Every structure is written in C-alpha cells, then in structure tokens.
ROLO-90027 format. One record per atom (N, C-alpha, C): residue number from 1; residue in one letter; x negated, y, z. Coordinates in Angstrom, 2 decimals. Atoms other than C-alpha are relative to their C-alpha. Layout:
REC;nr;rest;c1;c2;c3
REC;NUM;A;X;Y;Z
...
END
This chain:
REC;nr;rest;c1;c2;c3
REC;1;M;0.07;-1.05;1.16
REC;1;M;6.38;7.80;14.89
REC;1;M;-0.94;1.44;1.06
REC;2;P;0.89;-0.86;-0.48
REC;2;P;3.90;10.91;16.16
REC;2;P;1.08;0.88;0.08
REC;3;P;-1.27;-1.31;-0.14
REC;3;P;6.91;14.18;16.91
REC;3;P;-0.23;0.63;-1.41
REC;4;L;0.15;-0.77;1.39
REC;4;L;5.25;16.47;13.97
REC;4;L;0.35;-0.94;-1.19
REC;5;L;-0.25;0.45;1.44
REC;5;L;5.11;13.59;11.50
REC;5;L;1.39;-0.91;-0.26
REC;6;R;-1.20;0.07;-0.31
REC;6;R;8.49;12.53;12.66
REC;6;R;0.57;1.37;-1.26
REC;7;E;-0.73;-0.76;0.07
REC;7;E;9.51;16.11;11.97
REC;7;E;-0.60;0.26;-1.74
REC;8;H;0.38;-0.10;1.15
REC;8;H;7.69;16.29;8.54
REC;8;H;0.61;-1.17;-0.82
REC;9;R;-0.27;0.96;0.52
REC;9;R;9.38;13.04;7.25
REC;9;R;1.53;0.64;-0.36
REC;10;L;-2.05;-0.27;0.32
REC;10;L;13.12;14.48;7.85
REC;10;L;-0.21;1.40;-0.25
REC;11;Y;0.90;-1.24;1.03
REC;11;Y;11.71;18.26;5.89
REC;11;Y;0.38;-0.52;-1.11
REC;12;Q;0.52;0.58;1.00
REC;12;Q;10.47;16.00;3.30
REC;12;Q;1.77;-0.92;-0.44
REC;13;A;-1.47;0.20;0.49
REC;13;A;14.28;14.21;3.29
REC;13;A;0.79;1.00;-0.36
REC;14;D;-1.03;-1.03;0.60
REC;14;D;15.95;17.08;3.35
REC;14;D;-0.08;0.84;-1.27
REC;15;W;0.49;-0.67;1.01
REC;15;W;14.16;18.71;0.69
REC;15;W;0.98;-1.11;-1.02
REC;16;L;-0.66;0.70;1.12
REC;16;L;15.06;15.58;-1.70
REC;16;L;1.75;-0.10;0.08
REC;17;L;-1.17;0.01;0.50
REC;17;L;18.86;15.48;-0.67
REC;17;L;0.34;1.72;-0.39
REC;18;R;-0.62;-0.97;0.73
REC;18;R;19.15;19.12;-1.57
REC;18;R;-0.74;0.25;-1.02
REC;19;F;0.42;-0.08;0.79
REC;19;F;16.91;19.49;-3.97
REC;19;F;0.00;-1.12;-1.43
REC;20;H;0.18;1.71;1.00
REC;20;H;16.47;15.96;-6.12
REC;20;H;1.12;-1.04;-0.36
REC;21;G;-1.11;0.64;0.21
REC;21;G;19.78;14.77;-5.85
REC;21;G;-0.02;-1.27;-0.03
REC;22;F;0.18;1.77;-0.77
REC;22;F;19.10;11.81;-3.63
REC;22;F;1.38;0.18;0.82
REC;23;N;-1.30;-0.30;-1.27
REC;23;N;22.29;10.98;-0.93
REC;23;N;-0.89;-0.90;1.17
REC;24;S;0.75;0.04;-1.28
REC;24;S;21.59;10.08;2.51
REC;24;S;-0.37;-1.47;0.05
REC;25;D;-0.54;1.51;-0.26
REC;25;D;22.45;5.99;2.11
REC;25;D;-1.10;-0.22;-1.14
REC;26;E;1.30;0.08;1.05
REC;26;E;19.46;6.19;-0.66
REC;26;E;-1.17;-0.32;0.84
REC;27;L;0.80;-0.46;-0.60
REC;27;L;17.01;7.47;1.50
REC;27;L;-0.01;-1.51;1.67
REC;28;L;0.11;0.99;-0.65
REC;28;L;17.99;5.43;4.60
REC;28;L;1.02;-1.13;0.18
REC;29;N;-1.03;0.98;-0.39
REC;29;N;20.19;2.33;5.58
REC;29;N;0.12;-0.87;0.73
REC;30;E;0.45;0.84;-1.04
REC;30;E;20.71;-0.41;7.47
REC;30;E;-1.10;-1.03;-0.19
REC;31;R;1.61;0.40;0.50
REC;31;R;17.55;-2.43;5.90
REC;31;R;-0.74;1.11;0.45
REC;32;N;0.94;-0.88;0.32
REC;32;N;15.62;0.45;5.80
REC;32;N;1.01;1.41;1.68
REC;33;P;-0.90;-1.07;-0.80
REC;33;P;17.16;2.79;9.36
REC;33;P;-1.08;0.97;-0.03
REC;34;N;1.25;-1.00;-0.98
REC;34;N;13.72;4.68;10.04
REC;34;N;-0.87;0.10;-1.22
REC;35;F;0.47;-0.21;1.23
REC;35;F;11.83;6.46;7.46
REC;35;F;-1.95;-0.42;0.45
REC;36;D;1.49;0.72;-0.06
REC;36;D;7.75;4.74;7.05
REC;36;D;-0.41;1.29;0.24
REC;37;E;1.22;-1.13;-0.64
REC;37;E;5.39;7.24;8.85
REC;37;E;-1.27;-0.13;-0.97
REC;38;L;1.51;0.00;0.79
REC;38;L;2.64;6.37;6.25
REC;38;L;0.19;0.42;-1.57
REC;39;L;0.14;-0.64;1.47
REC;39;L;4.19;7.21;3.07
REC;39;L;1.47;0.89;0.22
REC;40;D;-0.88;-0.52;0.18
REC;40;D;6.75;9.88;1.79
REC;40;D;1.31;0.20;-0.24
REC;41;P;-1.20;1.21;0.68
REC;41;P;10.34;9.30;1.67
REC;41;P;0.32;-0.46;-1.36
REC;42;K;-0.09;0.08;1.19
REC;42;K;10.54;9.94;-2.00
REC;42;K;-1.05;-1.89;-0.80
REC;43;S;1.05;1.17;0.22
REC;43;S;7.62;7.01;-2.22
REC;43;S;0.57;-0.97;-0.07
REC;44;D;-0.48;1.58;-0.75
REC;44;D;9.24;4.89;0.19
REC;44;D;1.31;-0.43;-0.94
REC;45;W;-0.97;0.24;1.01
REC;45;W;12.46;5.04;-2.05
REC;45;W;-0.53;-0.75;-1.35
REC;46;A;0.47;0.56;1.13
REC;46;A;10.33;4.38;-5.22
REC;46;A;-0.13;-1.71;-0.35
REC;47;L;0.54;1.28;-0.32
REC;47;L;9.07;1.48;-3.73
REC;47;L;0.88;-1.36;0.20
REC;48;R;-1.11;0.71;-0.44
REC;48;R;12.16;-0.24;-2.74
REC;48;R;0.88;0.01;-1.31
REC;49;N;-0.58;0.05;1.58
REC;49;N;13.60;0.67;-6.56
REC;49;N;-0.99;-0.25;-0.74
REC;50;L;0.98;-0.17;1.41
REC;50;L;11.09;-0.48;-8.62
REC;50;L;0.88;-0.58;-1.20
REC;51;D;-0.71;-0.05;1.69
REC;51;D;13.54;-2.00;-10.91
REC;51;D;0.55;1.26;-0.70
REC;52;K;-0.31;-1.56;0.31
REC;52;K;14.44;1.68;-11.62
REC;52;K;-1.36;1.10;-0.80
REC;53;F;1.32;-0.81;0.83
REC;53;F;10.79;2.70;-12.92
REC;53;F;-0.62;-1.59;-0.78
REC;54;P;0.45;-1.74;0.11
REC;54;P;8.86;2.86;-14.85
REC;54;P;0.71;0.80;-0.95
REC;55;V;-0.65;-0.91;0.42
REC;55;V;10.16;5.93;-16.30
REC;55;V;-0.58;0.32;-1.19
REC;56;E;0.63;-0.41;1.04
REC;56;E;9.53;6.75;-19.70
REC;56;E;-0.13;1.63;-0.11
REC;57;V;0.22;-1.17;-0.23
REC;57;V;8.30;10.30;-19.35
REC;57;V;0.88;0.95;-1.60
REC;58;N;-0.75;-0.26;0.59
REC;58;N;9.47;11.05;-22.90
REC;58;N;1.60;0.07;-0.22
REC;59;K;-1.06;0.69;-0.16
REC;59;K;12.41;9.78;-22.94
REC;59;K;1.48;0.31;1.66
REC;60;A;-0.75;-0.17;-0.83
REC;60;A;13.86;10.08;-19.13
REC;60;A;1.11;1.78;0.45
REC;61;D;-0.66;-1.33;-0.39
REC;61;D;16.49;12.85;-18.12
REC;61;D;-0.52;0.86;1.03
REC;62;Y;0.03;-0.50;-0.79
REC;62;Y;16.15;15.53;-15.77
REC;62;Y;0.30;-0.82;1.37
REC;63;F;0.48;0.46;-1.42
REC;63;F;17.18;13.79;-12.66
REC;63;F;-0.54;-1.63;0.21
REC;64;M;0.78;1.49;-0.31
REC;64;M;15.39;10.19;-13.21
REC;64;M;-1.16;0.86;0.25
REC;65;L;1.01;-0.82;-0.54
REC;65;L;12.36;12.63;-13.39
REC;65;L;-0.26;0.24;1.18
REC;66;L;0.11;-0.48;-1.41
REC;66;L;13.15;13.87;-10.09
REC;66;L;-0.16;-0.77;1.23
REC;67;R;-0.04;1.36;-1.10
REC;67;R;13.38;10.34;-8.23
REC;67;R;-1.81;-0.22;-0.63
REC;68;V;1.70;0.30;0.30
REC;68;V;9.21;9.92;-9.84
REC;68;V;-0.60;0.76;1.31
REC;69;P;1.03;-0.73;-0.90
REC;69;P;7.08;10.58;-6.77
REC;69;P;-1.07;0.77;-0.94
REC;70;G;0.98;-0.96;0.32
REC;70;G;4.83;13.24;-7.35
REC;70;G;0.46;0.85;-1.30
REC;71;I;-0.70;-0.86;1.16
REC;71;I;7.28;15.07;-10.11
REC;71;I;1.19;0.71;1.17
REC;72;G;-1.43;-0.87;-0.57
REC;72;G;9.52;17.91;-8.60
REC;72;G;0.56;0.75;-0.71
REC;73;V;-0.76;-0.88;1.01
REC;73;V;11.78;20.47;-9.61
REC;73;V;-1.15;0.95;-0.75
REC;74;K;1.17;-1.02;0.95
REC;74;K;9.10;22.71;-11.34
REC;74;K;-0.57;-0.87;-0.99
REC;75;S;0.61;0.86;0.82
REC;75;S;7.33;19.96;-12.78
REC;75;S;1.15;-0.81;-0.96
REC;76;A;-1.22;0.60;0.77
REC;76;A;10.48;18.13;-14.03
REC;76;A;0.61;1.02;-1.22
REC;77;Q;-0.73;-1.06;0.98
REC;77;Q;11.47;21.49;-15.92
REC;77;Q;-1.22;0.23;-1.07
REC;78;R;0.55;-0.25;0.82
REC;78;R;8.21;21.59;-17.22
REC;78;R;-0.28;-1.06;-1.04
REC;79;I;0.05;1.51;0.80
REC;79;I;7.98;18.25;-18.89
REC;79;I;1.02;0.13;-1.06
REC;80;L;-1.02;-0.25;0.76
REC;80;L;11.66;18.89;-20.50
REC;80;L;-0.38;1.34;-0.56
REC;81;Q;0.49;-1.08;1.04
REC;81;Q;10.20;22.05;-21.63
REC;81;Q;-0.94;-0.41;-1.44
REC;82;A;1.17;0.11;0.63
REC;82;A;6.70;20.74;-23.19
REC;82;A;0.85;-0.83;-0.91
REC;83;R;-0.57;0.91;0.63
REC;83;R;8.56;17.59;-24.81
REC;83;R;0.78;0.32;-1.07
REC;84;R;-0.46;-0.15;1.34
REC;84;R;10.69;19.63;-27.15
REC;84;R;-0.55;0.30;-1.02
REC;85;V;0.51;0.00;1.01
REC;85;V;7.81;20.52;-28.99
REC;85;V;-1.09;-0.84;-0.23
REC;86;S;1.18;1.24;0.74
REC;86;S;5.38;17.43;-28.86
REC;86;S;0.46;-1.35;1.17
REC;87;V;-0.13;0.70;-0.74
REC;87;V;5.60;13.95;-27.41
REC;87;V;-1.36;-0.28;0.69
REC;88;L;0.85;-0.46;-1.72
REC;88;L;3.68;14.25;-23.96
REC;88;L;-1.04;-1.14;0.33
REC;89;G;0.73;1.47;-0.56
REC;89;G;0.75;11.58;-23.09
REC;89;G;-0.51;0.71;1.55
REC;90;F;0.00;-0.30;-1.79
REC;90;F;-0.97;11.55;-19.42
REC;90;F;-0.81;1.42;-0.33
REC;91;D;0.60;-1.25;-0.05
REC;91;D;-3.39;14.49;-20.56
REC;91;D;0.68;1.06;-0.07
REC;92;D;-1.35;-0.60;0.21
REC;92;D;-0.39;16.30;-21.51
REC;92;D;0.51;0.57;1.59
REC;93;L;-0.85;-0.18;-1.36
REC;93;L;0.82;15.95;-17.96
REC;93;L;-1.15;0.54;0.93
REC;94;K;1.10;-0.76;-0.25
REC;94;K;-2.48;16.78;-16.65
REC;94;K;0.07;1.52;0.21
REC;95;K;-0.20;-1.41;0.25
REC;95;K;-2.40;20.11;-18.29
REC;95;K;1.13;0.75;0.61
REC;96;L;-0.92;-0.45;-0.74
REC;96;L;0.91;20.98;-16.98
REC;96;L;0.38;0.12;1.31
REC;97;G;-0.19;-0.28;-1.34
REC;97;G;0.28;20.52;-13.47
REC;97;G;0.20;-1.46;1.06
REC;98;I;-1.13;0.75;-0.32
REC;98;I;2.09;17.25;-12.80
REC;98;I;-1.18;-1.09;1.04
REC;99;V;0.89;1.10;-1.01
REC;99;V;0.33;15.35;-9.62
REC;99;V;-0.02;-1.54;-0.31
REC;100;L;0.25;1.00;0.34
REC;100;L;-0.43;12.12;-11.06
REC;100;L;-0.45;-0.87;0.64
REC;101;K;0.61;0.85;-0.92
REC;101;K;-2.07;10.19;-8.33
REC;101;K;0.92;-0.60;0.53
REC;102;R;-0.51;0.91;0.35
REC;102;R;1.37;9.06;-7.65
REC;102;R;0.55;-0.58;-0.84
REC;103;A;-0.81;0.43;1.19
REC;103;A;3.43;9.38;-10.39
REC;103;A;-0.47;-1.16;-0.74
REC;104;K;0.79;0.93;0.80
REC;104;K;0.87;7.23;-12.28
REC;104;K;1.03;-1.77;-0.24
REC;105;Y;-0.33;0.93;-0.99
REC;105;Y;2.43;4.33;-10.32
REC;105;Y;1.96;-0.23;-1.06
REC;106;F;-1.34;0.23;0.56
REC;106;F;5.86;4.90;-11.95
REC;106;F;0.45;0.38;-1.36
REC;107;I;-0.26;-0.35;1.19
REC;107;I;5.74;6.25;-15.18
REC;107;I;-0.73;-0.58;-1.55
REC;108;T;0.53;0.14;1.01
REC;108;T;4.98;5.72;-18.74
REC;108;T;-0.25;1.01;-0.73
REC;109;C;-0.20;-1.15;0.52
REC;109;C;4.03;8.13;-21.33
REC;109;C;0.02;-0.65;-1.82
REC;110;K;-0.01;0.43;1.63
REC;110;K;4.36;6.78;-25.54
REC;110;K;-0.23;-1.34;0.26
REC;111;G;0.05;1.63;-0.08
REC;111;G;5.23;3.39;-24.07
REC;111;G;-1.07;-0.63;0.86
REC;112;K;1.32;0.34;-0.30
REC;112;K;2.03;3.10;-22.12
REC;112;K;-0.40;0.21;1.28
REC;113;Y;0.05;-0.74;-1.07
REC;113;Y;1.12;3.33;-18.81
REC;113;Y;-1.32;0.42;0.56
REC;114;F;1.27;-1.36;0.13
REC;114;F;-1.54;5.53;-17.29
REC;114;F;-1.45;-0.93;0.01
REC;115;P;0.98;0.65;0.31
REC;115;P;-5.04;4.42;-18.59
REC;115;P;-1.11;-0.29;1.21
REC;116;Q;1.39;0.20;-1.53
REC;116;Q;-7.32;2.68;-15.44
REC;116;Q;0.08;-1.88;-0.76
REC;117;K;0.48;1.70;0.66
REC;117;K;-8.45;-1.11;-15.19
REC;117;K;1.29;-0.94;-0.04
REC;118;S;-1.80;0.75;0.10
REC;118;S;-4.80;-2.33;-14.17
REC;118;S;0.62;0.98;0.84
REC;119;I;-0.96;-0.56;-0.76
REC;119;I;-1.68;-0.62;-12.91
REC;119;I;0.50;-1.15;0.95
REC;120;P;-0.63;0.87;-0.61
REC;120;P;-0.11;-2.43;-10.21
REC;120;P;1.70;-0.04;-0.01
REC;121;T;-2.06;0.19;0.12
REC;121;T;3.75;-3.77;-10.58
REC;121;T;0.31;-0.27;1.18
REC;122;N;-0.92;0.71;-1.02
REC;122;N;4.49;-5.19;-7.29
REC;122;N;-0.27;1.53;1.18
REC;123;S;0.32;-1.00;-0.71
REC;123;S;5.34;-2.84;-4.31
REC;123;S;-1.07;0.01;1.17
REC;124;L;1.04;-0.01;-1.16
REC;124;L;2.73;-3.84;-1.56
REC;124;L;-1.11;0.24;-1.06
REC;125;S;0.94;-0.83;0.32
REC;125;S;-0.11;-3.04;-4.02
REC;125;S;0.16;0.89;-0.69
REC;126;I;-0.31;-1.72;0.07
REC;126;I;1.26;0.42;-5.17
REC;126;I;-0.13;0.79;1.20
REC;127;R;-0.13;-0.63;-1.34
REC;127;R;1.95;1.11;-1.77
REC;127;R;-1.60;0.57;0.70
REC;128;R;1.45;-0.45;-0.12
REC;128;R;-1.56;0.20;-0.98
REC;128;R;-0.67;1.04;-0.35
REC;129;N;0.60;-1.00;1.17
REC;129;N;-2.80;2.13;-4.05
REC;129;N;0.02;1.64;0.75
REC;130;I;-0.43;-1.19;-0.15
REC;130;I;-1.20;5.04;-2.96
REC;130;I;-0.54;0.44;1.37
REC;131;L;0.81;-0.56;-0.89
REC;131;L;-2.65;5.20;0.65
REC;131;L;-1.28;0.24;-0.02
REC;132;S;0.95;0.26;0.13
REC;132;S;-5.64;4.39;-0.10
REC;132;S;-0.68;1.19;-0.75
REC;133;E;0.85;-1.11;0.40
REC;133;E;-6.16;7.23;-1.96
REC;133;E;0.54;1.06;0.47
REC;134;D;-0.45;-1.35;-0.95
REC;134;D;-4.28;9.62;0.25
REC;134;D;-1.25;-0.21;1.48
REC;135;N;0.74;0.06;-1.06
REC;135;N;-6.86;8.43;2.84
REC;135;N;0.40;-0.03;1.54
REC;136;I;-1.50;-0.32;-1.17
REC;136;I;-4.01;7.69;5.41
REC;136;I;-0.78;-0.15;0.96
REC;137;K;0.68;0.45;-1.38
REC;137;K;-5.30;7.61;8.91
REC;137;K;0.93;0.64;1.06
REC;138;I;-0.71;-0.71;-1.59
REC;138;I;-3.00;7.64;11.80
REC;138;I;-0.65;-0.07;0.91
REC;139;H;0.58;0.87;-1.06
REC;139;H;-4.42;7.60;15.00
REC;139;H;0.79;0.04;1.59
REC;140;E;-1.16;0.49;-1.00
REC;140;E;-2.18;5.80;17.39
REC;140;E;-0.23;0.79;1.42
REC;141;S;0.28;-0.44;-1.63
REC;141;S;-4.04;7.72;20.89
REC;141;S;-0.19;1.30;-0.57
REC;142;S;0.31;-1.71;-0.08
REC;142;S;-4.06;11.40;19.91
REC;142;S;1.03;0.42;0.68
REC;143;E;-0.68;-1.14;-0.75
REC;143;E;-3.13;13.92;21.86
REC;143;E;0.10;1.52;-0.38
REC;144;Q;0.02;-1.81;-0.04
REC;144;Q;-1.84;17.62;21.83
REC;144;Q;-1.45;0.63;0.92
REC;145;L;0.52;-0.64;-0.62
REC;145;L;-4.55;19.72;22.57
REC;145;L;0.47;1.04;0.83
REC;146;S;-0.62;-1.30;-0.92
REC;146;S;-4.25;22.44;25.39
REC;146;S;-0.81;0.99;-0.24
REC;147;F;0.91;-1.62;0.26
REC;147;F;-5.03;26.36;24.85
REC;147;F;-1.18;-0.15;1.58
REC;148;F;0.55;-0.02;-0.70
REC;148;F;-6.15;25.70;28.49
REC;148;F;-1.02;-0.57;0.47
REC;149;T;1.21;0.69;0.21
REC;149;T;-8.34;23.20;28.20
REC;149;T;-1.10;0.51;-0.90
REC;150;L;0.46;-0.76;0.91
REC;150;L;-9.90;24.62;25.47
REC;150;L;-1.02;1.41;0.64
REC;151;F;0.20;-1.66;-0.45
REC;151;F;-10.50;28.15;27.34
REC;151;F;-0.16;-0.38;1.75
REC;152;P;-0.18;-0.15;-1.34
REC;152;P;-10.26;27.33;31.10
REC;152;P;-0.12;1.42;0.88
REC;153;G;-0.03;-0.83;-0.48
REC;153;G;-11.28;30.81;31.91
REC;153;G;1.17;1.26;0.23
REC;154;I;-1.33;-0.67;0.02
REC;154;I;-8.08;32.44;30.94
REC;154;I;0.95;-0.90;1.11
REC;155;M;-0.57;0.81;-0.86
REC;155;M;-6.11;29.79;33.46
REC;155;M;-0.54;0.50;1.23
REC;156;A;0.48;-0.76;-1.43
REC;156;A;-8.67;31.14;36.40
REC;156;A;0.42;1.70;0.37
REC;157;A;0.04;-1.42;0.01
REC;157;A;-8.03;34.63;35.59
REC;157;A;1.53;0.19;0.71
REC;158;K;-1.50;0.15;-0.69
REC;158;K;-3.90;34.33;36.20
REC;158;K;-0.25;-0.54;1.24
REC;159;E;0.07;0.50;-1.37
REC;159;E;-5.08;32.32;39.40
REC;159;E;-0.45;1.11;0.58
REC;160;N;0.18;-1.86;-1.25
REC;160;N;-6.85;35.77;40.67
REC;160;N;0.72;0.57;0.39
REC;161;I;-0.83;-1.02;-0.51
REC;161;I;-4.02;37.67;40.00
REC;161;I;0.93;-0.60;0.78
REC;162;S;-0.22;0.24;-1.01
REC;162;S;-2.50;35.51;41.81
REC;162;S;0.02;0.44;1.39
REC;163;R;0.33;0.03;-1.15
REC;163;R;-4.49;35.38;44.66
REC;163;R;0.02;1.73;0.30
REC;164;I;0.07;-1.37;-0.67
REC;164;I;-4.60;39.57;45.00
REC;164;I;1.47;0.31;0.07
REC;165;T;-1.45;-0.85;-0.29
REC;165;T;-0.65;40.38;44.31
REC;165;T;0.43;-0.96;1.30
REC;166;G;-0.59;0.90;-0.48
REC;166;G;0.53;36.86;46.01
REC;166;G;0.72;-0.52;-0.16
REC;167;E;-1.13;0.40;0.75
REC;167;E;2.86;36.01;43.61
REC;167;E;-0.29;-1.04;-0.48
REC;168;L;0.08;1.21;0.24
REC;168;L;3.23;32.43;42.62
REC;168;L;-0.14;-0.05;-1.71
END
C-alpha cells in the first residue's frame, strides 16, 4: 500500500474509533489484519458484516446510523431530527445532505431499498459497485514527484554558490 494511502486509512480508522463508536478489533482482526487499500475502513467493515444490514433509517438508533457508510456524525444527527417530524424517504435524505453513493447499499427507507434497477446484496457485488462509482485507480508504479526535477535551475543555482564559496 502506498505510504500516503496507508496514512489516510489510519486517519479514517482513528476517526471511526473516536467518533463513531467502533472498537479496534472490529476494524482489524486475525482474519483481516490490514486495511483494504481500495475501500475506506467503514465500508470494509460494513461489507464484512452484511448481517447487520440493511438499516431502516426511520427506526435505527444513532449508533447504528453511524455504522452506515456514507452517514457521519452530522448526517446521523440530521436524520434523527428530521424523522421526529415525518417518515423519511430517499429524497428527504438527499435534501439532508446524506451521501447516498455509499449508504444506498446499506439502508432502507419506509422498508424499501434505494430505487434503481437492482441493489446487490452480496459483498462482492456491493464492493464492485462502490469501487466503480468511486473510479478507484491505484497506480502500482507511481512515483513521488521531485521539486528539483521539475525546476532544475534551482539546483544549478545552489551548485554555483557552492563553487563560489567553496562550501559543500
């Protein structure tokens, strides 16, 4: 896994531990000792725990809403406030700013899945759909850009100073 992506996954996992009520053994364990480099830790956890889904948005408690990919702390709070007034549908969730791109695979509204041709129910199909929607492209042979190869004149100026002063 590229170092910056690994750092990003660790940051995401830290966020889940601090604010979403996850335990470390839920995110990583003996069967899954490393983070998936293509999926965020919350989506990865959800795909490994499909028995807990779908979550009915109009009935789920705050902590279960937090476990749904695409629903964060503010989104869960908005859902709880809005459903006091009326029963929520997918259009209502869009108006509340819920990210349905990921959440639609893990929630129902009024007992129904997100309206589309078919919602996959197995982890491999859901994973494939999430990745294709994200247009994930990890380049194995990517390299870190160097400032000095982009602007070779900067390095040459330093060498000129070294020649004049005699210092390395």
